[in-house]
N, C-alpha and C positions, 0 to 999 in steps of 0.2 A: 521415651527412648529420641533423641532426635537423628536427623540423616547425618552419613560423614560429611566432614567437610571435603570441598574439593582444588586438587593443585590448582597449577596455572595450566598442565598439563588435561587436566580436566576438565576445565573448563571450555580451553579449547578445544576438544572433540568435542564437548555437545553443542554448539555454534558451528563448527568448521563445514556442515552442508548448507549452511546460510551464505557461505562465499560463493557457492555454485551458482544459490538460487539466486543471486542477486548479481551474476554478472547474468544471469536471463533475463531481470528485470531492465537491467543496465541498457544493454542490446534492444531492448523491446523500446525502453522510454526515450533512447535520443537517437535512432531509427527509422520507426514505425510513420513518421511523420514522412518522412523525407522517402521510405519504399512504397508511402500511398501517392504523394504526389510525384514519385519517377513515376508509378505505374498509371498515371490520369486524375487522378484526385485533386480539383481542384482546393484555397487556402477554406472557403466557407464546406465543403464536406467534411474535413477534418474530423470535427465537434462529433458526428454521428460516425464515423469509421471508430474512433476510439472509443466510443461510448461501450462497447463490448466487453474492455479489460474492466471496468468496476462492475459492469451489471452480473457477471460473472464468480467477480468477491464477493459480493451481495448476497448470491445465491449460496456459491460452494460452503464458504468461510463460516455459517453458524452450524450447517449440515456438517459437514468435518467438523468441528468442536466438538457437537454433539456426538457423533460416532464416534471421535478417537477419545472422549472419557467411558465410555461402557466398552472398549475395544482391551480385549487380552487374547494376545495366541500362543501365549507360550513363549520360548525363548525370542521370537522377534516382538513379541514386547507390546507394548501400546500405542504408541506414537510412530514408532518407526514403520512400518507397512506404509504408511499412508506418506510419511517422506521418499520412500521409495518407488511407489507407483507414482505420484504426481513426478517423480524429476525423470521418470523413463520416460511418459508422455511429453513434459517439454520438452525434452532431448530431443523426440522424432516430431515435433513441430519447430524447433528450430533446425533441424534436419530437412526440411518442406519449407520453409517460408522460402526462404531463396530462389527456390524451383518454382515457386509461382507466379509466370507471368501474366496472371488475370487480377483484375483488382479484386473481385470480389472472393476468388483464394486466396488471397491475401488477409481480408477482412475475418475469415473463418478461421484461418491458421490462430490469427492474435488471439479468439474468443478463447479456443482451443489451449493455445500456450498459458494464457492468464488464467484461466481455469486451473489445468493444468500446475503451474508456477501456484498459484493459491492451495490446493491441495496438500501441498508440501509445506510453504509457508506456515498455515495456521495452527500445525502440530507443532512448529518449533518453536512457536511465543509457550505454549504451554509446558514444553519441553523444558527451559530454564527453571521455571516453576517445580515443576518434578522432580527435577535433579537435585534442585539447589536446597538448604536451609533459608531462611529467612532473611539471615545476616549476610550473603553473597546474594541476594537479589539484583544489589545495584551493579555488583562486578559482574555478573554473569549477564545481564542488560549490555553493559558498556561492551563486553568482549565478544558480542552477537553483535554490535553497532559495529564496533571493526574489522570484522569480517565482513559484513554487510559494505563500506566501506570501501574497502578493498578488493572484493568483487564486483564491486560499481565501476572502480578505477580501472582496471582490467577491461572488462564489459566495452565501457567506456571510450576508450582508446582503443581497443582492435581496430575499427576502422582507420582512423589515423594513423596509427605504426606500420600497416601495408601500404598504405598512401606510400610513405616513406619510403619501403621497399621495395618499389617499384610497382607493386599491386593496381591492377589498371580501377581509376576512381569515378570513370565513366563509361556507360556503357554503350556502343555501338546504336544509334537507332530509339534509344532512351531506356528504360527501363532499371532494373536490379544492379547496379555496380558491384565489380568481382571484391571489392574489400569489406561491402557491406556481405555477398555471400559468404565469402571465409571467415570473416567473423561469425558469424551465426553458426557455422556449422566446428568453429575452434568452442564457441559456449556452450552448444550442447555436448560435447563432450567433457568440458570442465564440468559442468552442472553436474551429469550426471555422477563423476570420480570424485568431488568434495563429497555429494551424497552417501553413497556408498562407502565412502571415510566416517560417517558420522555412524553411519548402521550397522559399521563390525567393528567401531570401538568405545563402543558403549552398551552399559546392559542398565535398562531399565529395572525400577523398583516393582516387584512384583504387587497385586492386591495385597496380601497380607503383610508385606513390608512397610503398604504406604498406611495400612490401619493399624502397625504398629508406634507409626507415625504422628498416630492421633488424625489422618486424612482419608476415614473410611468413607463412602457417599451416605451411610447413613445419619451421620453428626449432622448432614443438613436441613435445615425444612425445604419439601418438595413445593418450588414454587407454585409448578405449574395444577399444584391441586384449588389453591388462592383462585386458580380465574373462574371454579364455578359462583363463585362471592359477586363473581364482578355483571354489572349492568353489560347488555348488549349495546348501548348509547354509542361509545368510542368508537366502536366498530363500522356503524353507520354515519358518524362524522367523518372517518377517514375516507371511505367511500362517495359520500359527499363531495368531498375535497379535490378528489382524483376527478368527479364528476365536472366539478366546478372549472378545475385547471383547463380538461380537455375543450368546454366552450370556451371559455378565454383564447384560446390556442385557436381555436376556428373562426372566431369573430376576430381577434388582432391578425391575424394570419401570421400568428410566429413560427419558429422554426418547426419542422414535423418531429425531429428529435424530444420537444416539450410532450407530446405523447407519452414516451414510454413512460416519464415522472410521472404525467397524471395517472398512467395505467398502474405503476407500481404503487403509488398510494390506494387504490381501490382497493388494489391485490390484495394490501396488508389488512385491508378494512375487512375484506370477505374473508382471507385466511384466518383472523382473530374472530371472528365473529363463528369461523367453523369451531375452532379451538376450547372459546367457550361453552358452544351447546357439547362440545364431547367431553370436557372436565364436568359438568352436570350431570352427564350421563355416567363417570365413574369411570369414565377411560382418558385417567388423567396423565399414565407414564408411555404416550406415545410420542412421537417427534416433535409432530406439530405444537401440541399441547406445552410440552417440555420447551422448545424456543420460544414458541408467544412467552408462558408461562416466566421463564426469567429473564426476558425481553422486558417485560410489563413490570416484572419485581428487582431492579437490578440497583445495586445499594447505592445509596447516595453518592459518595464518591467517583464512584461511575457514571454515575449518570452528570455530576461536572464536567468530569474528565472527557466527555462525551460531545460534550461543547466545544474544549477549547480543540477536540480531535478535528471535529466537522470546520471549523476557520482553519487550521491549519493545511489541512490536506486539499481543502479547495485553492490554497496557496499552490501547492506543490504540484496540484494537477496542471493548475492554470502553465507554469513552466514548462513540463513536460509535453504539452500540447504544440504551446507557442514559441519556444526558444529559439528552435530552427525558422521558422518565418521572421520572426523577429532579430532573430541576428544577420540573415542573408538579405532585407530590404533595405534597414537601417545601420549597416556597419559593414556590407559588401555592396550594398548597390543591386541586389541580385531578386527578383522576383518570379523571375523564371528557372522549375525544378530543373531545366533541361541542360540549363547556363551550367561551365565550369565554374562560374562564379559561387553558383548556389553551392556546388557540391562542394567547393573548399568549404565554405560557409558551414555547410552540415558535417563534415570532418570537426572545424573549430567547435564548433557545439559539442563534438564527443571529449576535447580536450578540456571545456568546461566543464562538463558533466564531472569527468574524471578528478577534476582538482575540488569541487564541493565534495566529493564522496571521499577524496583523499582526506582533506581539512576534517570532515565526519570521523572520520578511523582514527585522527590523531583526538578530536577536543572528546570521541568519548571516552578516549584511555588517559589523557592530562586532565582536559578542562572539567568535563562532569564530576568529575570524583573531586576534586577539590574545592570547585566552585559549590557541590552541593554540600560539602561538609562545612562548608564556612557560612554560607545562607537560606540552607535549606534546598530542599529538594525542587518544592513549588516556585519560589523566587529563582532558583537555576534555571528552570525550564522558562520563566516568562523574560528573562536575559537574552536567552539563545533565541525566541522569539522575534525579540526585538532586533536583534544584531541579523535575522534574514528579510526583515520587513526592509530595515536599511539596505541590503544589497540589493533585496529588487529595484527601490527607487533610485541608486544611483545608475541603472540601464536610461535613465534620463537624462544625466548631466553627460556620462562618458560619450566620447566620441572613440577613441580607435578599441577596436574590436582585445587587443590584446592585455587592454586595458582591465578589460570584463573580468576577469581572474579576480582581480580585488574584490568584484561583488560576489564573487562565488564563495570568497570566505566567509562572507556571512551568511549565506544560504547553505553552507556547510554547517556550520555551527549550528544553526536552527533544526537541517538535517539529522544530527546528530542525537539534539535533544530530543526534536520527535521520536524517533525510534528507539530512545533508552529511557527517557523517563517515565513517560506514563504507564510504560510496561512495568518497571521498577516499583511505582507507587501501587498498580494494581495487583501485582504478584503478591506483594506481604498484605492485602486488606481483604484478597480474596477469596473463600473457601475452596482448600488445595483437589478438593474430588470435583468441582464443576469448573478445574479452571481452561478448559479448554472449551468449552460453551461459551463464558462468560467471555474467553479472548477473543473468540468469534464473534458473539454480539458487539460487542467493541469494534473491531473491524466494520461492523458495518457503519460508525461514523465516520469510517476511512472511506466507504465505499460510496456513501448517499453524494459526500460533496464532488466524487468525481463524477458522480452523475447531472449533481445539478449544473458543474459548468459543461460539463457535454453537451446537455440538454438545451440550459439558459446561455451562456456564454455567448454562443455563436448569435442569437437574437439581439442580444444588446451593442455588440460588437458593427451588426451588419446595419442598426440603425441609429447609432451615434458615431462610431469609428469606422468605417467600412476603409478596407485596405489600408488601415493603419495599425498593426498588431501590437505595436511595442505599447499603446494603453493599457492591453492586457496584463504587461508587469506592476502596473499602478493598482489595479484591483489584486493582483499579488497580496503587494507590499500592505496595502488595507484590510487586508482578512487573517495578515499577519498577528497586526495590531489587535484588531477584535480577538484572536486568540488569547494572544500575551491579558488583554482586560479580561476575558474567559478565567484565565487561570487566577486571578486574584482571589475567587472564589471556591477556590481548592485549599482547602485548611489542613495541613496534617497533624497528627498527633507529636509536641516537642518542639514546632517549629510556630514562633509569635507571627 
């Protein structure tokens, strides 16, 4: 028995909630550096303040993936309860963010916002695989990417449009301007409404129906049980690596955020050791042993794509943190966050972000299907990553800020592919009954590079390029080239 084929309306209903989720992410990505600096943060403080976002993703996504695989609440379904809970908390965070006049409060709300967005987002990735047959996976993730792009365009443009409607773009005496304040409130309403649309206009397949499709959980090996046969040596190596990094950070006086990375390495080693001991004791069905077991037992294609994701998302996070200060300093001549020129640069960054997201929406529907049919999914992703690298590199040759729109076209093509192609490849290659946990674990390789950038990039820039944030774009271009090279190791059936 096979799943029924979805028409375009069905594909749209499945992913429409992502439209609102991405409005939230776009508001966060385009405005949080501006919010932090408007509340008194220095350029050197930004990586530490941003570290909350990837850290919450690292902790939340595997847990939500594990839980949603095992959830069934009758007519409320499997993934939809998580969509709704996350959207409610994210909308509340967007409502409160502009009311926080203190830097610490904004940082805490960023943590809550990102955690809530991840609670909604992670099951949406698995939801496409749940609802669609394999021959529609590429179309399903392309439609999802189109909604992501459209939502990001709207979220990125909010402050710019409000400014042109006469809303104040500067706050007297400093603080968060009204353009940003009203944008966050409108974004919260749009986020919640779009997720409600998907919740009320889709019906998930029951466990009995999934079993009839040949997707029952019992059909797949329990990777957590294999933990008991593993030695504990690798766990201690992880702990030692964390301790060594902490010592290096202390000796060479690296940025304090590197201690967080050291703690995560040691923490994973400790958790894996505990999981191995539990598995040996016959307690292999708990969350910890399942998550660690599935992480250590990832299918080979997932491991290869993980390296591609690592480099791809390193570049993206570099862009999100640094584009506002880069554009302000190098194209508007503004280093003071309280100046009118800096706020104008912040609005222009919103426009640039809307351009790359708009390009991504069009590329997902028009370019990616065409290229993948002609040269295959792997080569398509490789070509798109190189287009993004060219976009970042062009920041060094462009002098007019309006011409940066050309740069964003390359970035948008890469963004479309990053959001669609790896997930389309994985959804057709992974066991459907474990799609939630595997998608959550795959997103670890979205989050870890963000943590690495947030903790290490500050030390690199301070040591070699102080007060020259434009060099972060060189790092972004280089890491996308590395992602494209890593993609050469991903071999798909039927693609030479």
